[in-house]
C-alpha positions in Angstrom: 0.1 0.0 0.0 1.1 3.4 -0.6 0.9 5.9 2.4 0.4 9.5 1.0 0.1 11.4 4.2 0.4 11.7 7.9 -3.3 11.6 8.2 -3.2 8.2 6.7 -0.3 6.6 8.9 -2.1 8.2 11.9 -5.2 6.3 10.3 -3.5 3.3 10.1 -2.0 3.6 13.7 -5.3 3.8 15.0 -6.5 0.9 13.1 -3.6 -1.5 14.5 -4.0 0.3 17.9 -7.6 -1.0 18.1 -6.1 -4.7 17.8 -3.3 -4.5 19.9 -3.2 -6.5 23.1 -1.0 -6.8 25.8 2.4 -9.0 24.7 1.9 -8.4 21.0 4.8 -6.9 19.3 5.3 -4.6 16.5 8.7 -4.4 14.0 9.2 -1.5 11.9 11.7 -2.2 9.0 12.9 0.2 7.0 15.8 3.1 6.1 16.3 6.0 8.4 13.7 9.0 8.3 11.5 6.4 6.5 8.9 7.3 9.3 9.0 4.5 11.8 9.1 7.0 15.0 6.4 8.9 13.3 4.4 5.7 13.1 5.0 4.9 16.8 4.3 8.2 17.8 0.8 8.2 16.3 0.3 4.9 17.9 1.3 5.5 21.2 -0.7 9.2 21.5 -3.6 7.2 19.9 -3.7 4.7 22.2 -2.9 7.2 25.5 -5.9 9.3 23.9 -8.3 6.1 23.9 -7.5 5.7 27.5 -8.0 9.1 28.6 -4.6 9.4 29.6 -2.2 12.5 28.7 -0.1 12.5 25.3 3.4 12.7 25.9 6.1 13.2 23.6 7.2 10.0 21.9 10.9 10.2 20.7 13.4 8.2 18.9 15.3 5.7 21.4 18.2 5.6 19.2 20.6 6.6 21.9 18.6 5.0 25.3 17.5 1.9 23.3 14.1 1.9 25.3 11.8 4.4 26.5 8.7 2.9 28.4 5.3 4.0 28.5 2.9 3.1 31.6 -0.6 3.2 29.7 -3.5 2.4 32.7 -3.7 -1.3 31.9 -0.6 -2.2 30.2 3.0 -1.0 29.6 4.7 0.0 26.1 8.1 -0.5 25.5 9.8 1.2 22.0 13.0 0.0 21.1 15.3 1.0 18.9 17.9 -1.1 18.2 20.1 0.5 15.4 23.2 0.6 17.2 23.1 -2.9 18.3 26.2 -4.6 16.4 25.8 -8.2 17.8 23.3 -10.4 18.7 24.5 -11.3 21.8 23.8 -7.3 23.1 20.2 -8.2 22.1 20.2 -10.6 25.0 21.2 -8.1 27.7 17.8 -5.9 26.7 15.7 -8.8 28.0 13.2 -7.8 25.4 11.5 -11.4 25.8 11.7 -12.1 29.4 8.5 -14.4 30.4 8.0 -12.0 33.3 7.8 -8.7 30.9 4.1 -8.4 30.0 4.0 -4.9 27.3 3.7 -4.2 24.2 7.0 -4.0 22.4 7.5 -1.7 19.5 11.2 -2.7 17.7 12.8 -0.5 15.8 16.0 -2.2 13.6 14.8 -5.8 14.9 17.5 -7.2 12.6 18.9 -9.8 15.0 15.7 -10.9 16.5 15.1 -14.6 15.9 12.4 -15.5 18.6 9.1 -16.2 16.3 6.8 -17.3 19.5 4.5 -14.3 19.9 1.9 -12.4 17.7 4.2 -10.2 15.6 3.3 -7.6 13.2 5.9 -6.6 10.7 5.1 -3.0 9.5 8.0 -2.4 6.4 8.3 1.2 5.4 10.3 2.2 2.3 10.6 5.6 0.4 8.4 5.9 -2.6 8.8 7.8 -6.2 7.2 10.8 -4.8 9.5 11.6 -2.1 6.4 12.7 0.0 5.0 8.9 0.1 6.0 5.8 1.5 5.3 2.4 0.5 4.1 0.4 3.5 4.0 -3.7 3.4 2.6 -5.5 6.1 3.4 -9.0 7.2 2.2 -10.6 10.5 2.1 -14.0 12.6 -0.6 -15.2 14.6 -3.8 -13.1 14.8 -1.8 -10.4 12.6 -1.4 -12.9 9.7 -4.2 -11.6 7.5 -4.3 -8.0 8.9 -5.0 -5.2 6.6 
């Protein structure tokens, strides 16, 4: 699908947010500046509005690796793994610990090999028109046929 505006990206984030449940995982895949953090900002802010909580700034966790957002009924963990160089560094983050019940949004999930969870991959690419993005969704579990 082609995303032609921020409003369209926001609308998609609402649709995904309506289906999200604790322990779901979203992988965001695409080049620098393609819109991964913008999508995440829309998603988290829409979930906050849905719960009636104050919307917060959602920044890229490139340097911190992780930002956490506490909502009323669950936690969102927003990871940016761009700076990881080796798979063993991923293990130190404990992203998939059994006791960690949270929605996980992961930018640059290159080293993640685990597949035992509800996962939606969002692939964003630059389109011929510089203001548009090509977007492809791939999922497992309940996300398998999501459109």
